[in-house]
C-alpha positions in Angstrom: 60.0 122.9 -80.4 63.4 121.2 -81.1 64.0 118.0 -83.1 65.7 115.3 -81.0 67.9 112.4 -81.9 67.8 109.6 -79.4 70.6 107.1 -79.9 72.2 104.2 -78.2 75.6 105.4 -77.2 76.8 102.3 -75.5 75.7 99.0 -73.9 77.4 98.3 -70.6 75.7 94.9 -70.2 73.8 92.6 -72.5 70.6 93.7 -74.2 68.5 90.6 -74.5 65.7 91.9 -76.7 64.6 90.0 -79.8 66.4 92.7 -81.8 69.0 93.8 -79.3 69.7 97.5 -79.1 73.2 98.4 -80.1 75.3 101.5 -80.5 74.0 103.6 -83.4 70.4 102.4 -83.1 68.3 105.6 -83.0 65.0 107.3 -83.5 64.0 111.0 -83.8 61.3 113.1 -82.1 59.9 115.9 -84.1 56.7 117.8 -83.3 55.6 115.4 -80.6 55.9 112.3 -82.9 58.3 109.4 -82.7 60.1 108.6 -86.0 61.8 105.2 -86.3 64.1 104.4 -89.2 62.4 102.1 -91.8 61.9 98.6 -90.4 63.9 99.3 -87.2 62.4 98.7 -83.7 62.9 100.4 -80.4 63.0 98.6 -77.1 59.6 99.4 -75.5 61.1 99.2 -72.0 63.9 101.7 -72.9 61.2 103.9 -74.5 59.2 103.9 -71.3 62.3 105.2 -69.4 63.1 107.8 -72.1 59.5 109.0 -72.8 59.0 111.3 -69.7 62.0 113.4 -70.8 61.1 113.9 -74.4 58.3 116.6 -74.2 60.5 118.7 -72.0 63.7 118.2 -74.1 61.7 119.2 -77.2 61.0 122.6 -75.5 64.3 123.4 -73.8 67.4 124.6 -75.5 70.5 122.4 -75.0 73.1 124.1 -72.8 70.7 126.4 -71.0 72.6 127.0 -67.7 69.3 128.0 -66.0 67.5 124.8 -66.9 66.7 122.2 -64.3 68.4 118.8 -64.5 66.3 117.7 -67.5 67.6 120.5 -69.6 71.2 119.5 -68.7 70.7 115.7 -68.9 71.6 114.1 -72.1 71.7 110.5 -71.1 69.1 108.0 -69.9 69.4 104.2 -69.4 67.1 101.3 -69.9 65.5 99.9 -66.8 67.3 96.5 -67.1 70.3 96.5 -64.7 71.8 93.6 -66.7 71.4 95.4 -70.0 72.5 98.9 -69.1 71.8 100.3 -72.5 72.7 104.0 -72.4 70.8 106.3 -74.7 71.9 109.9 -75.6 69.3 112.6 -76.3 70.6 115.5 -78.4 69.0 118.4 -80.3 69.6 118.3 -84.0 68.7 120.8 -86.7 65.0 121.1 -87.2 65.4 120.8 -91.0 67.4 117.6 -90.7 65.8 115.0 -93.1 64.4 112.2 -91.0 64.6 108.5 -91.9 61.7 107.5 -94.0 59.1 105.4 -92.2 58.9 101.8 -93.1 56.5 98.9 -93.1 55.7 96.9 -90.1 57.1 93.4 -90.1 54.7 90.6 -91.1 52.5 89.9 -88.1 53.0 86.7 -86.3 50.9 84.9 -83.7 51.5 86.4 -80.3 52.5 89.9 -81.6 50.6 92.8 -80.2 48.9 95.2 -82.6 48.1 98.8 -81.7 45.7 100.6 -84.0 44.3 104.1 -83.9 40.6 103.3 -84.1 39.0 106.7 -84.0 39.6 110.3 -83.2 36.8 112.2 -81.4 38.5 115.6 -81.4 41.4 117.3 -83.1 44.8 115.6 -82.7 47.5 118.3 -83.1 50.2 115.7 -83.5 49.0 114.5 -86.8 47.7 111.2 -85.7 45.3 109.5 -88.2 42.8 106.7 -88.0 44.5 103.5 -89.0 48.0 104.5 -87.7 49.6 101.3 -86.4 52.3 99.9 -84.2 53.4 96.4 -83.6 55.1 95.0 -80.4 57.0 91.8 -80.7 58.5 90.8 -77.4 60.2 93.9 -76.1 60.6 95.5 -79.6 58.2 98.1 -80.8 57.8 98.8 -84.6 56.0 101.8 -86.1 54.4 101.9 -89.6 54.6 105.7 -89.5 55.6 108.4 -87.1 53.5 108.0 -84.0 52.4 110.5 -81.4 54.5 110.1 -78.3 51.6 111.1 -76.0 49.4 108.3 -77.5 52.4 105.9 -77.0 52.6 107.0 -73.4 49.0 105.9 -72.9 49.5 102.4 -74.4 53.1 101.5 -73.5 52.4 100.5 -69.9 49.7 98.0 -71.1 52.0 96.2 -73.6 54.0 94.0 -71.2 50.8 93.0 -69.3 48.9 92.2 -72.5 51.9 90.1 -73.7 51.6 87.6 -70.8 49.2 84.6 -70.4 45.9 85.5 -68.8 43.0 83.7 -67.2 40.0 83.8 -69.6 38.1 86.1 -67.1 40.9 88.6 -67.0 40.1 91.8 -68.8 43.6 91.8 -70.4 42.6 88.6 -72.3 40.2 90.7 -74.5 41.2 93.5 -76.9 42.0 96.6 -74.8 41.1 100.2 -75.6 43.1 103.2 -74.4 42.8 106.9 -75.0 45.5 109.5 -75.4 45.9 112.0 -72.5 44.8 115.0 -74.5 41.1 115.6 -73.9 40.8 117.8 -77.0 42.3 115.0 -79.2 40.5 112.0 -77.8 42.5 109.5 -79.8 41.3 106.0 -79.2 43.7 103.1 -79.5 43.0 99.4 -79.7 45.5 96.9 -78.4 45.0 93.3 -79.4 47.0 90.1 -79.6 47.5 88.7 -83.1 46.1 85.1 -83.3 
């Protein structure tokens, strides 16, 4: 698999996230794990648009003339038509040193906490019990590299969990999700910080 650098190349509108994405903001993908620079977030809405391309891009060689459009595509945009944040995905040397992971920002009331609660199989992406992520508004922070497949399972739930709910709504309680790998069975807990 190839190591990928995913970087904001330009913003053609206005990114309105709590920590706006700007040219140069980036993250890496190596071995099926998302690596954010220490203390830096990524926009969870942009990540949802980028995520489907990453497993394929890790496995294709850039410039392969026989590849389908994903192999030739290097750009993806966030889903906000007013933001128009354009991200570039490029392969980088596999021995490139990656940014060291950082600490999560101090949790505040209303943040969303994602915690790996248990693993009932064998996660080949290196996920460990206790791995954590924090969503604040539309920004996602990681305490350590995080499995992109586990993120794929939990990302769609974050915007819904972040909204006000009726007390009877199941989203008002802590939410569990499981990664898509039936051999890994990584269980994630999503809860609002009070």
